[in-house]
Each structure stands twice: as C-alpha cells, then as structure tokens.
C-alpha positions as CSV (number, residue, x, y, z in Angstrom):
1,M,-100.0,55.0,59.9
2,P,-99.8,51.6,57.6
3,L,-102.9,49.6,57.4
4,K,-101.2,46.5,59.5
5,T,-100.3,48.8,62.2
6,F,-103.6,50.3,62.4
7,H,-105.2,46.8,63.1
8,A,-103.1,45.6,65.4
9,R,-103.8,48.6,67.6
10,A,-106.9,48.4,67.2
11,A,-106.9,44.5,68.1
12,I,-105.1,45.4,70.9
13,A,-107.5,48.0,72.1
14,A,-110.4,45.6,71.8
15,I,-108.4,43.3,74.1
16,L,-108.2,45.9,76.7
17,L,-111.7,46.5,76.2
18,I,-112.7,43.0,77.1
19,F,-110.4,42.8,80.0
20,A,-111.9,45.4,81.6
21,T,-115.6,44.2,80.9
22,L,-114.6,40.4,82.1
23,A,-112.8,41.8,85.0
24,A,-115.9,44.1,86.3
25,G,-117.4,42.6,89.4
26,R,-115.3,39.8,90.4
27,P,-114.3,39.4,93.9
28,A,-110.8,40.4,95.4
29,S,-107.6,37.9,94.9
30,A,-107.7,36.2,98.8
31,Q,-103.7,36.6,98.1
32,E,-104.0,40.3,97.1
33,S,-101.4,40.9,99.7
34,Q,-98.6,38.4,98.3
35,P,-97.3,39.3,95.0
36,V,-97.1,36.3,93.2
37,A,-94.3,38.0,90.0
38,R,-93.0,41.1,89.4
39,V,-91.9,43.1,86.3
40,V,-87.5,42.7,85.7
41,A,-87.5,43.8,82.1
42,Q,-90.4,45.5,79.6
43,I,-90.1,47.3,76.4
44,G,-93.4,48.8,75.4
45,L,-97.0,49.4,76.7
46,V,-98.2,46.0,79.3
47,T,-101.2,46.6,80.7
48,A,-102.8,44.1,84.0
49,F,-105.9,44.3,85.2
50,R,-107.0,43.1,88.1
51,D,-110.9,43.5,89.6
52,T,-112.2,46.7,87.8
53,T,-108.8,48.5,87.5
54,P,-106.5,48.6,84.9
55,R,-102.8,49.6,85.5
56,V,-99.4,50.4,83.2
57,L,-97.0,48.3,84.4
58,R,-93.5,48.9,84.8
59,L,-90.3,47.8,86.4
60,A,-90.7,46.1,89.2
61,A,-94.6,46.5,89.2
62,P,-95.7,43.1,91.6
63,L,-98.4,40.5,90.0
64,Y,-101.3,39.2,91.5
65,E,-103.4,36.2,91.1
66,G,-106.2,36.7,89.5
67,D,-104.1,39.7,87.1
68,H,-104.4,39.5,83.2
69,I,-101.6,40.7,81.3
70,V,-101.7,42.5,78.3
71,T,-98.8,43.4,76.2
72,G,-99.0,45.8,73.0
73,P,-98.2,44.7,69.2
74,D,-94.8,46.0,69.7
75,A,-93.9,45.0,73.4
76,R,-92.5,41.9,75.6
77,V,-92.1,41.8,79.1
78,E,-90.4,39.5,81.6
79,L,-91.6,38.3,85.0
80,E,-89.8,37.0,88.0
81,L,-91.6,34.6,90.4
82,A,-90.7,33.8,93.8
83,D,-88.4,31.2,93.6
84,G,-86.4,33.2,90.5
85,S,-88.2,31.1,87.9
86,R,-88.7,33.6,84.8
87,L,-91.7,34.0,82.1
88,S,-91.2,36.2,79.2
89,L,-94.1,37.2,77.0
90,G,-94.1,38.2,73.7
91,A,-95.8,40.8,71.5
92,G,-99.8,40.7,71.2
93,T,-99.7,38.1,74.4
94,R,-102.1,37.2,76.7
95,V,-102.2,35.4,80.3
96,A,-104.2,35.3,83.0
97,L,-102.8,34.4,86.3
98,D,-106.2,32.9,87.3
99,Q,-105.0,29.7,89.6
100,V,-101.6,30.8,90.7
101,R,-100.3,31.4,94.2
102,T,-97.4,31.3,96.1
103,D,-96.5,28.5,98.5
104,A,-96.9,28.1,102.3
105,S,-93.3,29.5,102.3
106,G,-93.6,32.4,100.3
107,H,-90.6,31.3,97.9
108,G,-92.1,29.8,95.3
109,V,-95.3,30.1,93.1
110,R,-97.8,26.9,91.6
111,G,-100.8,27.0,89.7
112,V,-101.6,27.0,85.8
113,F,-101.0,30.2,84.1
114,N,-103.6,30.6,81.3
115,L,-102.0,31.5,77.9
116,I,-105.1,33.2,75.9
117,L,-103.4,34.3,73.1
118,G,-99.8,34.8,71.7
119,I,-95.7,33.5,73.0
120,L,-94.8,32.7,76.3
121,R,-91.8,31.0,77.3
122,S,-91.0,29.6,80.5
123,A,-87.7,29.4,82.4
124,L,-87.9,27.7,85.9
125,S,-85.0,27.3,87.8
126,G,-87.0,26.5,91.5
127,P,-87.4,23.0,92.9
128,T,-91.4,23.2,94.0
129,W,-92.1,23.5,90.0
130,R,-91.1,19.8,89.4
131,E,-95.2,19.6,90.0
132,G,-98.3,21.9,90.2
133,F,-97.1,24.1,87.0
134,S,-98.7,24.1,83.7
135,I,-99.4,26.2,81.1
136,E,-103.0,26.2,79.8
137,T,-104.0,27.6,76.1
138,R,-107.6,26.4,74.5
139,A,-105.9,23.5,72.3
140,A,-103.4,21.8,75.0
141,V,-102.0,22.0,78.9
142,A,-98.2,21.8,79.1
143,S,-97.1,20.4,82.0
144,V,-93.5,20.9,83.2
145,R,-91.3,18.3,84.6
146,S,-87.7,20.2,83.9
147,T,-86.5,23.4,83.0
148,D,-87.2,25.7,79.6
149,F,-89.9,25.8,77.0
150,V,-91.9,27.9,74.7
151,T,-95.8,27.8,74.6
152,E,-97.6,29.8,71.7
153,A,-101.1,29.8,71.4
154,L,-103.1,31.0,68.4
155,A,-106.6,31.1,67.0
156,E,-106.3,27.3,65.3
157,K,-103.6,25.6,67.4
158,T,-101.3,26.1,70.1
159,A,-97.3,24.9,69.4
160,V,-95.1,24.0,72.4
161,F,-91.3,23.6,71.7
162,V,-88.6,22.5,75.0
163,V,-85.6,24.6,75.5
164,E,-84.1,22.2,78.1
165,G,-85.8,19.5,79.8
166,R,-89.1,17.6,79.3
167,V,-92.9,18.6,79.4
168,E,-95.6,16.7,79.1
169,V,-98.6,17.4,76.5
170,A,-101.9,17.0,76.6
171,A,-105.9,18.1,75.0
172,G,-107.7,18.2,78.2
173,Q,-106.9,14.5,80.0
174,T,-105.7,12.9,77.1
175,P,-101.7,12.6,76.9
176,I,-100.5,13.9,73.4
177,A,-96.6,13.2,73.7
178,T,-93.5,14.2,76.6
179,L,-91.3,16.4,75.3
180,Q,-87.7,16.4,75.2
181,A,-85.3,19.2,74.7
182,G,-84.9,20.2,70.8
183,Q,-88.6,18.6,70.1
184,G,-92.0,20.6,69.8
185,V,-95.6,20.1,68.5
186,D,-98.3,21.4,67.0
187,V,-101.6,20.9,68.8
188,P,-104.4,21.8,66.6
189,L,-107.7,23.1,68.6
190,G,-109.7,19.8,69.5
191,A,-107.3,17.5,68.2
192,T,-106.6,14.6,70.7
193,Q,-103.3,13.5,68.9
194,A,-100.0,15.2,67.2
195,E,-96.9,14.5,66.0
196,T,-94.1,15.2,68.2
197,K,-90.7,16.4,65.6
198,T,-87.0,17.8,66.3
199,W,-87.8,21.4,65.0
200,G,-85.4,22.8,62.7
201,Q,-83.3,25.8,63.5
202,K,-85.4,28.4,61.7
203,R,-88.3,27.3,64.2
204,V,-86.0,27.4,66.7
205,D,-84.8,30.8,66.4
206,D,-88.1,32.4,66.0
207,V,-89.0,31.2,69.0
208,L,-87.2,32.6,70.8
209,A,-86.2,35.9,69.5
210,R,-89.8,37.0,69.9
211,T,-89.7,35.9,73.4
212,R,-86.2,37.5,74.0
213,V,-87.1,40.6,76.2
214,R,-83.2,41.8,76.9
C-alpha cells in the first residue's frame, strides 16, 4: 500500500474513533424520529455517528439532527434535504448536523451545518433557505443569501466560493465579505479581514470536481 494512501486511511480511522468517543453519553436528538436529510448518491465508504452508534450509510439512508458524517479518503456523498436542496460532501470530509432540524411544515430545514474539515457544496432550492441556513467552520461562517456555493475547511483557513447567488461570510460576529457569483474568499484562522477575489477557472474546476458525486 502506498505510504500516502496508508496515512490517509489511518487519519480517517482516527477520525472515526474520535467521533465515537465524542458521541458517547450525548442525549438522543429531540427529533430522533424526524429525518432532516437522506442519501441520494454515494461513492465509497461514508459513516454517520449519532448518540453512541456508528452506522455505514447506503442509498436512501436517513440522517438526523445530531448526526456526524464522515467520508473516507476516496468517498463522496450527496444528501437531499426536506425541501429538495442538496449537500455534496467531498473525500475526507467531516460535517456535524448539530443544530439542524425540519421547520414546522416538515418540508424545509433550518440550522447550522458544522464543517469540521473537508469540502462541501450547498445547492439550495427551497424558500426556507433564504434565512436560517449557514455553514460554520473554525475560521468563518458562510450564511446563505441565495442558492449555490462551496465551503472548504482546512486546518489553517476556510475558503468560500459562490457558484450562483450571494453569500455573506463572517468571522465570529465580524462581517468579512459579501460574495457574488464567481467570487471567493480565503479566511485564515483567526483573521477578521480577507480579500474577495474572482477565482480563476482552474481553481473553480477543482472545487467543483471534488464535490461532484455523479
């Protein structure tokens, strides 16, 4: 086995162990019986943790508030939310659905998706997304004001790119940028300022390819 592949798989194994440890003792979700998403496309090994129980995800598997989702080093997964919106997770990604729940109608989802590490594309379609949806990382918060954007969380920074629409980016309570389609920003950990740029086609193609599941 190539050394790089071994290290990647070892890192994912360590991540799974950490999530299993963190999940122990956490109370069951108040919306345990109400899924907030389901798997609609998948490549490779994808695991979810809720309470103390890890489970391997398959097509049509439901996901709930409180789930932690982990994609393997060669895996990707696409989730469909209650209003038809889609979230696509690239390889080596960790996302926590800690504050995510369906709205009163049962047809929309609101909340914070905690992108711990990796890359996530959010393609939003329902009217409930106009408010109450954000992707949170250690370095920044991306709050949706329209439809389609990519967030990548790395150890040293967070990158946000808007495919279509408008996204507001903040560090804590400090606004950093309002991004339009074609624009992106790199926010270093601890920064309160960052430069908005029009991303080159090579970088755009890269982030879109890494979040393409089918």
